[in-house]
C-alpha positions in Angstrom: 6.7 -21.0 -27.8 7.3 -22.6 -31.2 6.7 -19.3 -32.9 9.4 -17.7 -30.9 11.8 -20.6 -31.6 11.1 -20.4 -35.3 11.5 -16.6 -35.2 15.0 -17.1 -33.8 16.1 -20.1 -35.8 14.8 -18.7 -39.2 16.5 -15.4 -38.4 13.3 -13.5 -39.0 14.6 -11.0 -36.4 17.0 -9.6 -39.0 14.0 -8.2 -41.0 12.7 -6.2 -38.1 13.5 -2.5 -38.1 15.4 -1.4 -34.9 13.7 0.9 -32.5 14.2 4.6 -33.3 16.9 6.3 -31.3 14.2 8.6 -29.8 12.6 5.7 -28.1 15.8 3.8 -27.1 16.3 3.3 -23.4 19.3 5.7 -23.3 17.7 8.5 -25.4 17.1 11.9 -24.0 13.3 11.4 -24.3 13.2 8.2 -22.3 15.7 9.5 -19.7 13.5 12.6 -19.2 10.4 10.4 -18.8 12.2 8.2 -16.3 13.3 11.3 -14.3 9.8 12.6 -14.2 8.4 9.3 -13.1 11.0 9.0 -10.3 10.3 12.6 -9.3 6.5 11.9 -9.1 7.2 8.8 -7.0 9.4 10.8 -4.6 6.8 13.5 -4.3 4.1 10.8 -3.6 6.3 9.3 -0.9 6.9 12.7 0.7 3.2 13.5 0.7 2.4 10.1 2.2 5.0 10.6 5.0 3.8 14.1 5.7 0.2 12.9 6.0 1.3 10.1 8.4 3.3 12.6 10.6 0.7 15.4 10.5 -2.6 14.1 9.2 -5.0 16.6 7.6 -8.4 17.4 9.1 -10.2 15.7 6.3 -9.0 12.3 7.6 -10.1 12.9 11.2 -13.5 11.9 12.4 -15.8 14.9 13.0 -15.7 16.2 16.6 -19.2 16.6 18.0 -19.8 18.9 21.0 -20.6 17.2 24.2 -24.0 18.0 25.6 -24.3 18.6 29.3 -27.8 17.1 29.5 -28.2 14.4 32.2 
C-alpha cells in the first residue's frame, strides 16, 4: 500500500511509458480479440442449450437388452 502511495505522490507514474496503441482497449487488435471471445462464449452457450434440449447418446446410460429368463 505504501509503495503505491509513494508511486503516486512522487509522480513516478510520469516516467512509465504508455501502453502501445496496438494493445490499448479500443485498438483493432483488442476489439477483435474481444469479439472472438464473445463469439466463443455464444457458441458454448448454444452447444450447452442444444445438449440440454436434445442430449447426445454418449451422455445416456447404456441400454441393456432384457432377458426373458425366469
